[in-house]
NUKE-166726 format. One record per residue: residue number from 1; residue in one letter; y, x, z of N, C-alpha, C, O, CB in turn. Coordinates in steps of 0.001 Angstrom, whole numbers, always signed. Glycine has a CB too. Layout:
     i   aa      n.c2      n.c1      n.c3     ca.c2     ca.c1     ca.c3      c.c2      c.c1      c.c3      o.c2      o.c1      o.c3     cb.c2     cb.c1     cb.c3
   NUM    A         Y         X         Z         Y         X         Z         Y         X         Z         Y         X         Z         Y         X         Z
...
//
This chain:
     i   aa      n.c2      n.c1      n.c3     ca.c2     ca.c1     ca.c3      c.c2      c.c1      c.c3      o.c2      o.c1      o.c3     cb.c2     cb.c1     cb.c3
     1    X    +82378    -36499    -61616    +82407    -36490    -60206    +82999    -35185    -59790    +82712    -34145    -60383    +81034    -36710    -59610
     2    X    +83879    -35230    -58709    +84406    -34032    -58125    +83959    -33966    -56700    +83835    -34999    -56041    +85919    -33978    -58231
     3    X    +83699    -32709    -56173    +83310    -32565    -54735    +83991    -31460    -54046    +84487    -30520    -54667    +81852    -32353    -54597
     4    X    +84018    -31564    -52809    +84594    -30638    -51940    +83829    -30776    -50585    +83436    -31876    -50197    +86137    -30881    -51813
     5    X    +83627    -29599    -49862    +82994    -29701    -48532    +83730    -28552    -47611    +84241    -27529    -48066    +81291    -29470    -48655
     6    X    +83688    -28869    -46445    +84197    -27983    -45368    +83695    -28308    -44074    +83302    -29439    -43789    +85628    -28003    -45292
     7    X    +83698    -27233    -43193    +83240    -27430    -41760    +84445    -27552    -40926    +85448    -26854    -41075    +82334    -26248    -41226
     8    X    +84287    -28537    -39976    +85272    -28826    -38922    +84539    -28887    -37565    +83859    -29856    -37226    +86037    -30185    -39214
     9    X    +84713    -27857    -36866    +83893    -27799    -35516    +82503    -27949    -35624    +81908    -27105    -36294    +84293    -28830    -34573
    10    X    +81779    -28980    -35024    +80441    -29161    -35158    +80063    -30004    -36334    +78903    -30410    -36397    +79944    -29694    -33982
    11    X    +80907    -30305    -37254    +80723    -31211    -38368    +80955    -30594    -39714    +81777    -29689    -39855    +81606    -32354    -38216
    12    X    +80219    -31083    -40737    +80453    -30620    -42087    +80847    -31970    -42801    +80263    -33042    -42637    +79118    -29839    -42758
    13    X    +81885    -31755    -43582    +82401    -32906    -44331    +81984    -32655    -45862    +82107    -31552    -46396    +84055    -33053    -44133
    14    X    +81500    -33744    -46486    +81234    -33682    -47913    +82192    -34833    -48497    +82059    -36011    -48166    +79587    -33912    -48263
    15    X    +83152    -34389    -49381    +83941    -35399    -49919    +83717    -35543    -51404    +83302    -34569    -52031    +85339    -35140    -49619
    16    X    +83962    -36689    -52015    +83781    -36787    -53372    +84839    -37651    -53996    +85327    -38550    -53311    +82458    -37278    -53655
    17    X    +85261    -37452    -55298    +86006    -38263    -56120    +85256    -38811    -57206    +84983    -38084    -58161    +87086    -37597    -56593
    18    X    +84875    -40057    -57177    +84007    -40671    -58180    +84791    -41486    -59203    +85630    -42300    -58819    +82980    -41556    -57504
    19    X    +84535    -41286    -60514    +85262    -42086    -61512    +84962    -43589    -61252    +83845    -44002    -60939    +84840    -41663    -62997
    20    X    +86081    -44381    -61412    +85811    -45791    -61303    +84932    -46290    -62390    +84833    -45679    -63454    +87058    -46550    -61297
    21    X    +84288    -47401    -62137    +83293    -47923    -63257    +83916    -48151    -64617    +83280    -48015    -65662    +82656    -49290    -62837
    22    X    +85210    -48510    -64556    +85846    -48746    -65861    +86776    -47764    -66304    +87653    -48037    -67123    +86512    -49953    -65871
    23    X    +86602    -46436    -65713    +87579    -45392    -65951    +88965    -45530    -65439    +89910    -44885    -65894    +87676    -45208    -67283
    24    X    +89054    -46420    -64449    +90374    -46751    -63944    +90789    -46096    -62682    +91350    -46674    -61752    +90463    -48143    -63755
    25    X    +90454    -44788    -62726    +90953    -43880    -61552    +89621    -43411    -60892    +88502    -43521    -61394    +91986    -44721    -60400
    26    X    +89930    -42870    -59686    +88923    -42219    -58821    +88738    -42865    -57500    +89745    -43189    -56870    +89279    -40818    -58596
    27    X    +87505    -43097    -56989    +87178    -43682    -55674    +86843    -42526    -54813    +86152    -41596    -55228    +85995    -44733    -55725
    28    X    +87350    -42583    -53568    +87161    -41534    -52412    +85944    -41837    -51698    +85739    -42976    -51279    +88352    -41515    -51364
    29    X    +85100    -40869    -51527    +83869    -41108    -50808    +83740    -39891    -49782    +84319    -38825    -49992    +82586    -41220    -51846
    30    X    +82992    -40106    -48728    +82690    -38985    -47744    +81445    -39277    -47058    +80956    -40403    -46957    +83806    -38783    -46692
    31    X    +80937    -38155    -46571    +79829    -38043    -45611    +80069    -36979    -44604    +80473    -35884    -44995    +78539    -37770    -46313
    32    X    +79856    -37202    -43333    +80173    -36463    -42303    +78752    -36177    -41655    +77988    -37099    -41369    +81229    -37171    -41404
    33    X    +78470    -34941    -41458    +77096    -34514    -40864    +77388    -33529    -39670    +78335    -32743    -39656    +76115    -33746    -42033
    34    X    +76548    -33657    -38770    +76468    -32751    -37621    +75933    -31376    -38136    +74929    -31369    -38848    +75519    -33362    -36473
    35    X    +76496    -30337    -37838    +75955    -29061    -38079    +74620    -28826    -37453    +74437    -29065    -36260    +76868    -28080    -37635
    36    X    +73696    -28368    -38224    +72435    -28015    -37664    +72486    -27100    -36387    +73335    -26208    -36356    +71655    -27356    -38720
    37    X    +71692    -27258    -35417    +71821    -26490    -34311    +72332    -27302    -33069    +72165    -26864    -31931    +72698    -25377    -34645
    38    X    +72953    -28485    -33315    +73275    -29341    -32164    +72088    -29999    -31700    +71613    -30867    -32432    +74309    -30355    -32478
    39    X    +71521    -29736    -30600    +70295    -30344    -30169    +70286    -31757    -30155    +71267    -32306    -29653    +69953    -29917    -28923
    40    X    +69315    -32497    -30634    +69069    -33844    -30642    +70059    -34751    -31350    +70063    -35965    -31146    +68947    -34224    -29357
    41    X    +70924    -34129    -32212    +71866    -34837    -32799    +71300    -35196    -34260    +70624    -34412    -34925    +73187    -34048    -32774
    42    X    +71666    -36482    -34665    +71247    -36981    -36080    +72037    -36133    -37056    +73166    -35721    -36792    +71566    -38612    -36334
    43    X    +71442    -35901    -38123    +72041    -35132    -39241    +73350    -35707    -39842    +74386    -35063    -40002    +71031    -35027    -40339
    44    X    +73167    -36916    -40127    +74218    -37711    -40704    +75002    -38535    -39694    +74404    -39388    -39038    +73646    -38600    -41719
    45    X    +76336    -38326    -39529    +77087    -38999    -38472    +77829    -40160    -38994    +78005    -41119    -38244    +78033    -38068    -37806
    46    X    +78327    -40180    -40312    +79171    -41166    -40790    +79091    -41031    -42464    +79012    -39946    -43040    +80693    -40953    -40137
    47    X    +79120    -42116    -43023    +79197    -42175    -44560    +80025    -43421    -45048    +79874    -44558    -44600    +77693    -42255    -45196
    48    X    +80839    -43089    -45939    +81587    -44175    -46541    +81841    -43867    -48038    +82622    -42988    -48400    +82932    -44395    -45778
    49    X    +81068    -44714    -48954    +81094    -44380    -50242    +82159    -45133    -51054    +82151    -45023    -52280    +79811    -44571    -50754
    50    X    +83067    -45885    -50439    +84096    -46548    -51043    +85304    -46619    -50118    +85653    -47713    -49677    +83646    -47867    -51463
    51    X    +85947    -45522    -49809    +87007    -45522    -48817    +88202    -46356    -49240    +88435    -46503    -50440    +87445    -44118    -48540
    52    X    +88891    -46853    -48407    +90081    -47747    -48679    +89593    -48939    -49507    +90316    -49325    -50426    +91263    -46958    -49466
    53    X    +88506    -49518    -49280    +87958    -50695    -50074    +87935    -50476    -51512    +88149    -51394    -52303    +88748    -51930    -49834
    54    X    +87647    -49127    -51917    +87498    -48944    -53322    +88863    -48693    -54148    +88924    -48765    -55376    +86794    -50165    -53841
    55    X    +89861    -48413    -53366    +91139    -48134    -54039    +90927    -47093    -55019    +90083    -46220    -54817    +92228    -47726    -53083
    56    X    +91668    -47122    -56118    +91626    -46042    -57221    +92718    -45179    -57139    +93867    -45620    -57169    +91619    -46596    -58600
    57    X    +92463    -43964    -57035    +93575    -42846    -57105    +93678    -42366    -58522    +92721    -42459    -59291    +93247    -41556    -56133
    58    X    +94923    -41812    -58899    +95019    -41499    -60298    +94277    -40155    -60629    +93811    -39936    -61747    +96510    -41423    -60703
    59    X    +94200    -39305    -59624    +93598    -37913    -59880    +92541    -37729    -58904    +92599    -38284    -57807    +94647    -36722    -59759
    60    X    +91531    -36943    -59264    +90548    -36618    -58399    +90926    -35804    -57172    +90265    -35889    -56137    +89609    -35979    -59108
    61    X    +92016    -34997    -57289    +92549    -34191    -56198    +93076    -35230    -55108    +92819    -35082    -53914    +93739    -33173    -56737
    62    X    +93799    -36244    -55580    +94233    -37213    -54574    +93177    -37955    -53776    +93295    -38121    -52562    +95034    -38183    -55218
    63    X    +92119    -38408    -54493    +91027    -38991    -53923    +90211    -38065    -52947    +89710    -38563    -51938    +90209    -39472    -54994
    64    X    +90077    -36794    -53215    +89486    -35774    -52411    +90321    -35540    -51166    +89778    -35509    -50062    +89329    -34501    -53205
    65    X    +91628    -35375    -51316    +92541    -35332    -50144    +92412    -36409    -49234    +92341    -36174    -48028    +93889    -35297    -50539
    66    X    +92370    -37659    -49712    +92237    -38806    -48796    +90982    -38809    -48078    +90958    -39046    -46870    +92360    -40069    -49501
    67    X    +89830    -38534    -48814    +88526    -38446    -48155    +88425    -37417    -47072    +87894    -37678    -45993    +87500    -38167    -49143
    68    X    +88930    -36264    -47358    +88913    -35204    -46380    +89723    -35616    -45099    +89310    -35403    -43959    +89491    -33905    -47012
    69    X    +90933    -36235    -45399    +91848    -36521    -44232    +91183    -37592    -43482    +91213    -37497    -42255    +93331    -36957    -44657
    70    X    +90540    -38671    -44055    +89856    -39676    -43236    +88732    -39172    -42405    +88548    -39610    -41270    +89348    -40725    -44081
    71    X    +87925    -38201    -42976    +86731    -37668    -42249    +87372    -36847    -41087    +86887    -36952    -39960    +85719    -36730    -43236
    72    X    +88379    -36082    -41301    +88943    -35287    -40216    +89593    -36109    -39123    +89650    -35673    -37973    +89938    -34341    -40762
    73    X    +90083    -37287    -39459    +90698    -38171    -38397    +89440    -38794    -37663    +89535    -39050    -36463    +91736    -39378    -39062
    74    X    +88363    -39023    -38291    +87112    -39711    -37653    +86642    -38689    -36712    +86275    -39011    -35583    +85899    -40143    -38732
    75    X    +86634    -37412    -37139    +86041    -36302    -36205    +87102    -36142    -35059    +86746    -36134    -33880    +85786    -34784    -37036
    76    X    +88291    -36028    -35400    +89285    -35726    -34237    +89439    -36842    -33273    +89787    -36599    -32118    +90692    -35406    -34772
    77    X    +89196    -38076    -33685    +89285    -39301    -32677    +87942    -39567    -32172    +87848    -40451    -31322    +89857    -40669    -33349
    78    X    +86817    -38916    -32572    +85568    -39132    -32227    +85204    -40544    -32322    +84923    -41237    -31344    +85351    -38633    -30998
    79    X    +85220    -40957    -33570    +84936    -42356    -33858    +83494    -42789    -33366    +82538    -42019    -33459    +85079    -42592    -35391
    80    X    +83390    -44060    -32838    +82082    -44358    -32288    +80868    -44119    -33201    +79733    -43989    -32741    +82078    -45741    -31876
    81    X    +81158    -44066    -34536    +80120    -43846    -35371    +79591    -42376    -35204    +78417    -42075    -35417    +80554    -44157    -36757
    82    X    +80475    -41563    -34838    +80159    -40067    -34677    +79404    -39755    -33210    +78774    -38709    -33050    +81637    -39185    -34778
    83    X    +79509    -40591    -32338    +79107    -40439    -31030    +77618    -40926    -30886    +77337    -41952    -30266    +80068    -41192    -30118
    84    X    +76782    -40210    -31432    +75372    -40622    -31462    +74592    -40039    -30357    +73393    -40292    -30248    +74738    -40250    -32742
//
């Protein structure tokens, strides 16, 4: 497993590249949380443990880049899942 995390505004992104069950590449996963200190906000805003329907990337860096990109898109467009 490979992980990355970063802060974007009021959110923290946790991204993961998980080895496919048959060693057939890496699955992208992400969790988006509101940063503590936002009153009344739930901690976890979004989670997807199998982005792109479980598509396999050849490298963990490609899977991480996709997960970070999707999380940033969700934050930027204020996905309904983030508007709690």
